[in-house]
Every structure is written in C-alpha cells, then in structure tokens.
N, C-alpha and C positions, 0 to 999 in steps of 0.2 A: 454161256455154253461151257460146260466143264471140259477140260483137256485130259482125257483118259488115255493113258499109254502113249502120250506124245508130249514133248516139251512145250511149255507155254511161251508164246512169242512176245516177250516183254518189250523188246526193242520196237517191234511193229506196233504194239499197243501204245507206246509212248509217242511214236511218230504220228499215229493216226488219231489219237484221242487226248492223252494226258499232256502232250506237248503243244497242243493248239493254244493260241493266244487266249481264247475264252476260258479254257480250263486253267491256264496259268493265273489269270485274274481271279477266278473263283478260289483257287488254292490260296492265293495271297489274302483274300477276304477271310477264309477260314482260319488261317494262321493269325491274322490280326484279331479275330474274335477270341481265339485262345489266349493271346497275349493280354488282351483287355481283362479277361476273367482271371488270369493269373495275377495281374497287377492289383485287382480288387481282393485277392486272397480266396477266391471261391474254388479254384482248382490249383493243383500243383503237379509237377512232373511225377509220373508213376503212380498216381492215385486211382487209376482205373476208371476215370470219369472223362466224359466228352462234353464239349460245348456244343449244344444243339441250337439250331435255328428253328424257332416255332414255325415260321413260314420259310421253307427251304430257299436257298439262293437260286436254285434252278427254277423256282416258281415265282421269282421276283422279290424274294425277301431281302432284308438288309441286315447290316451289322449293328443296328440301333439297339440300345439297352432293352427296349421292350420286346425285341425279337430273339434275345439270347436267353438260354437257360442251361443249367448243368444237369446232366443225366448220366446214369451208369453207361458204360460202353456197350454192354449187351442190349440195353433198352434202346439206345440211340441207333444202333446198327441193325436192329431187328424189324424195321418197317416193312410192311407188305409192298411188294413190287408187282407190276404188270408184266405181260409177256415181253415187253421191250426193256425190262429191267429198270423201269422208272418208278420212283416212289409214288404210291397211290394216294 
C-alpha cells in the first residue's frame, strides 16, 4: 500500500516484519548467496546485477549452486505479485 501524503513507518515495518527471526535468517541467506557469487567473480559491487534464486527462498528454495543465477536488477525485481504482494 503506498504511503501518499504521510510518512512511511519504517520503525514499525522493521519491528513487525523485517526484524522477525525468519526474515533475519532469509536476509543472511541472501547475503551469503551474494558473497558466493562475488567470490566466483560473477558479480561485483555496483555492477547493477542481483543474485537471483531460481526457486525463491520464500517458496522453499536453497542457496545451492543450481538455484542461483545472476540477473539484472530490473529483471530480478520485476516479478509479478498477487494481491498479498507475494511473488506469483
């Protein structure tokens, strides 16, 4: 839901969603995947690319080599979402 003409409650968002143990673990997995691809030389800081999970972590995917790929940031973040803002 867009926040039109009112400030976005970042602190509340963190407390209720981003700060949960599950989300912290998922963020750590995403960071580990990025480090792995950087180590292999497939991405580097500031190159405009994202490390994508073929099967998303939210749907039971892993950080295995077969589930990781490099995509442009715009393609990786442009997935269709349903009314609950979940990747379809």
